[in-house]
C-alpha positions in Angstrom: 0.0 0.0 0.0 1.4 3.4 -1.0 2.6 5.8 1.7 0.6 8.9 2.5 2.0 12.4 2.0 3.1 14.0 5.3 3.0 10.7 7.2 5.9 8.6 8.5 7.6 6.9 5.5 6.0 3.5 6.2 2.5 4.8 7.3 -0.3 3.3 5.2 -2.6 5.6 3.2 -5.7 4.3 4.9 -5.3 4.9 8.6 -7.7 3.3 11.0 -8.7 5.5 14.0 -10.1 3.8 17.1 -13.1 5.3 18.8 -12.4 7.0 22.1 -12.0 4.4 24.8 -14.4 4.8 27.8 -12.4 2.5 30.1 -8.7 3.3 29.6 -6.1 0.6 29.1 -3.1 0.3 31.4 0.1 -1.6 30.5 3.3 -1.7 28.5 3.8 -2.5 24.9 7.2 -3.7 23.7 7.3 -2.2 20.2 9.8 -3.1 17.5 10.2 0.5 16.2 10.5 0.7 12.4 13.1 3.0 10.7 12.2 6.5 9.6 9.9 7.2 12.5 10.5 9.2 15.6 9.7 7.8 19.0 6.9 10.3 19.3 5.5 9.1 15.9 5.2 5.6 17.4 3.3 7.1 20.4 1.0 8.9 18.0 0.2 5.6 16.2 -0.6 3.9 19.5 -2.8 6.8 20.6 -4.7 6.5 17.3 -5.2 2.8 17.4 -5.9 2.5 21.1 -8.4 5.4 21.3 -6.8 7.0 24.3 -4.5 10.0 24.9 -2.5 8.9 28.0 0.3 7.2 26.1 4.1 7.8 26.3 7.4 6.1 25.6 10.2 5.1 27.9 13.5 5.9 26.2 14.0 7.8 22.9 15.3 6.0 19.8 16.6 8.2 16.9 14.5 8.1 13.7 16.9 5.8 11.8 17.2 3.3 14.7 15.0 0.3 15.0 14.3 -2.2 17.8 12.9 -2.1 21.3 10.8 0.9 22.2 8.7 0.6 25.3 5.3 2.4 25.1 3.3 2.9 28.2 -0.5 3.3 28.3 -2.7 4.7 31.1 -1.3 4.0 34.6 1.8 2.5 33.2 3.0 6.0 32.2 3.8 6.3 35.9 6.4 3.6 35.8 8.1 5.0 32.6 11.0 6.5 34.7 11.8 3.0 36.0 11.7 1.5 32.5 14.1 4.2 31.3 16.6 3.3 34.0 17.1 -0.2 32.6 20.5 -1.2 31.0 20.5 -1.1 27.2 21.9 -3.5 24.5 22.5 -2.5 20.9 23.8 -3.8 17.6 25.6 -1.0 15.7 27.0 -0.7 12.3 29.9 1.8 12.3 31.4 3.2 9.0 35.1 4.1 9.3 36.8 6.7 7.1 34.2 9.5 7.2 32.4 11.7 9.7 29.1 13.6 9.7 27.8 16.5 11.7 25.2 14.3 13.4 27.6 11.4 14.0 25.3 9.1 11.9 24.3 8.4 8.3 21.5 11.0 8.4 23.9 14.0 8.7 26.0 16.0 6.3 29.5 14.6 5.6 32.1 16.7 7.3 35.2 14.6 6.3 36.0 11.6 4.1 38.9 9.6 2.8 40.1 8.4 6.2 42.0 5.2 6.6 40.0 2.0 6.6 42.6 -0.8 6.2 42.8 -1.6 9.9 43.8 -5.0 11.3 41.2 -6.5 13.7 43.7 -6.2 16.5 43.9 -2.4 16.0 40.2 -2.0 16.2 39.9 -4.2 19.3 42.6 -2.2 21.0 40.7 1.0 20.3 37.4 -0.5 21.5 39.1 -1.6 24.8 39.7 2.1 25.5 36.0 2.7 25.3 34.9 0.1 27.9 33.9 0.7 31.5 33.0 4.1 32.9 33.8 6.8 30.4 33.1 10.6 30.0 31.0 10.9 26.8 30.1 14.1 25.0 26.6 13.8 23.5 26.0 14.9 19.9 24.9 18.5 19.4 22.2 17.1 17.2 20.2 15.5 20.0 17.1 15.9 22.1 19.1 16.9 25.2 17.9 20.3 26.4 20.0 23.3 27.2 18.1 26.3 28.6 14.8 24.5 28.1 15.4 24.0 24.4 16.6 20.8 22.5 20.2 21.1 21.4 19.3 20.0 17.8 17.1 23.1 17.3 20.0 25.4 18.3 22.4 23.5 16.2 20.2 23.7 13.1 20.0 27.5 13.6 23.7 27.6 13.3 24.3 28.6 16.9 27.4 27.7 18.8 26.5 24.7 21.1 28.8 23.5 23.9 27.9 20.2 25.4 29.5 19.0 28.7 30.6 15.4 28.9 28.5 12.9 30.9 29.6 9.8 32.7 28.2 6.7 31.1 29.1 3.0 31.6 30.0 0.7 28.7 29.5 -2.8 30.2 30.6 -4.6 27.1 31.6 -3.6 23.5 32.2 -6.6 21.3 33.4 -6.7 17.7 31.1 -9.1 15.7 32.3 -8.5 12.2 34.8 -6.3 10.3 34.6 -5.9 6.5 36.2 -2.5 5.6 34.9 0.1 5.9 32.1 -1.3 8.1 32.3 -3.0 11.5 29.5 -4.5 13.5 29.4 -4.0 17.2 27.3 -5.3 20.1 27.2 -2.9 23.0 25.8 -3.2 26.5 25.6 0.1 28.3 24.0 2.3 30.9 20.9 4.4 30.0 21.8 7.8 28.5 24.6 6.4 26.4 24.8 7.8 22.8 26.0 5.1 20.4 26.5 7.8 17.8 29.0 9.4 20.1 30.6 6.0 20.7 31.0 5.6 16.9 32.5 9.1 16.6 34.9 8.5 19.5 36.1 5.2 18.0 36.9 7.0 14.8 38.9 9.6 16.7 40.8 6.9 18.5 41.7 5.2 15.3 42.5 8.5 13.6 40.2 7.6 10.6 37.0 9.3 11.5 33.7 7.3 11.8 30.0 7.6 11.9 27.1 5.3 12.9 25.6 3.6 9.9 22.7 1.7 11.5 21.4 0.9 15.0 19.2 -1.7 16.5 18.2 -1.7 20.2 18.3 -5.4 21.2 17.1 -4.9 24.8 16.0 -2.3 27.3 16.2 -3.8 30.8 14.4 -7.1 30.8 12.5 -6.4 27.5 14.1 -7.9 24.4 13.7 -7.6 20.6 12.8 -11.3 20.4 9.6 -10.4 22.3 8.8 -7.1 20.6 5.9 -6.6 18.2 5.7 -4.7 15.0 3.5 -1.6 14.8 1.6 -3.2 11.9 0.7 -6.2 14.0 -0.3 -4.0 17.0 -2.6 -2.0 14.8 -4.3 -5.1 13.6 -4.6 -6.4 17.1 -6.2 -3.1 18.3 -8.5 -3.1 15.3 -9.9 -6.6 16.2 -9.9 -6.1 20.0 -7.0 -8.5 20.5 -4.5 -6.0 22.1 -4.6 -7.7 25.5 -2.2 -10.4 24.3 0.5 -7.8 23.7 -0.2 -5.5 26.7 2.1 -6.3 29.6 1.1 -5.5 33.2 2.7 -2.3 34.5 4.5 -4.1 37.3 6.5 -5.9 34.6 8.8 -2.8 34.8 9.6 -3.6 38.4 10.1 -7.4 38.5 13.8 -7.0 39.5 12.6 -5.3 42.8 11.7 -7.2 46.0 8.0 -7.7 46.6 5.9 -7.7 49.8 2.4 -9.1 50.4 0.1 -7.2 52.7 -3.1 -8.2 54.5 -6.5 -6.5 54.0 -6.0 -3.9 56.7 -2.6 -2.9 55.4 -3.9 -2.9 51.9 -6.6 -0.3 52.9 -3.9 1.9 54.5 -1.6 1.7 51.5 -4.2 2.6 48.9 -5.2 5.6 51.1 -1.6 6.7 51.1 -0.7 5.8 54.6 2.5 4.0 55.7 2.4 0.5 57.2 4.7 -1.2 59.7 7.4 -3.5 58.2 7.3 -7.1 59.2 9.7 -10.0 58.6 10.2 -9.0 55.0 11.9 -5.7 55.8 15.2 -4.9 54.1 18.4 -4.0 56.0 18.5 -0.5 54.5 16.2 2.0 52.9 14.9 0.5 49.6 12.0 0.2 47.2 9.6 -2.7 46.7 6.4 -3.8 45.0 3.4 -4.2 47.3 0.7 -6.8 46.5 -2.5 -7.8 48.1 -3.0 -11.5 49.2 -5.1 -11.8 46.1 -2.1 -10.9 43.9 -3.3 -7.4 42.9 -0.4 -4.9 42.4 -1.1 -2.1 44.9 1.8 0.3 45.1 5.4 1.2 44.9 6.6 1.5 48.5 9.8 2.8 50.1 11.2 1.3 53.2 12.1 3.8 56.0 14.7 2.1 58.1 14.6 4.7 60.9 10.8 4.3 61.4 10.7 0.5 60.5 7.8 1.0 58.0 6.8 1.0 54.3 5.6 4.3 52.9 3.6 4.3 49.6 5.2 6.4 46.9 2.9 5.6 44.0 -0.4 3.9 44.4 -1.9 2.0 41.5 -4.9 0.2 43.1 -8.1 2.3 43.5 -9.7 2.0 46.9 -13.3 0.8 46.7 
């Protein structure tokens, strides 16, 4: 089906719009983001096919990137910050010998003709210097804000933009393939890492220049590409009322946290925003946990206050009846 003018490149001409939903959905969608769409474009599609406005994403992907994009609906938007805190894993294609102003294939070429006849050992030595905690300078063409305005807007106006380095952690950077001038990397890293900057920095270390040719997010926290669903399939599911099979419960974002189970009296206090005393399940220090009723309902995110020996609700998800 032909694309529609003014729509994302892969958007169909006939766009189904769901009626407004009276009872809002709550949950997480693990979306396999297609290329040539912004993360906000994906949110707009989910709003259109779900019939509700309270939708957001948890971790931006650049338009050319594909792979795991977590989209939160309803109450799940309140756990987006915890989803964004998950470690990330990427597969990146890096082109040696040329640089661009955006550090990726979407930008204007700023240099070319650099060396590309490297031995694998030379590349691996350069990669070793990019492992562990590093100070990384984000690209000026990015959504990071300075003075309340995204850097990319200032850069496109031709303004001088200075970006301070940020500490990120590269847990693993593995060379999968090397066929000059392109190398394929798999990267595990902390949230907030710019793989575009990593590609640029690799080129600087090699003295050849480099830019990011392609990027796939393989995982965000516990959510993987193998379990992600295409936008096309999600639209079909919403159209036929079958979206529940893809909608993950919002506490899926918190499964690495400890959990506590409360009795009926404690449940009532928690959902009313009141603290409850900690029992045998209390941690040694201050910490966070998921609170459930004895029936298995997810009630709240709670914080342990060691000094008072109690759990205090921070975010309540279960409506008191």
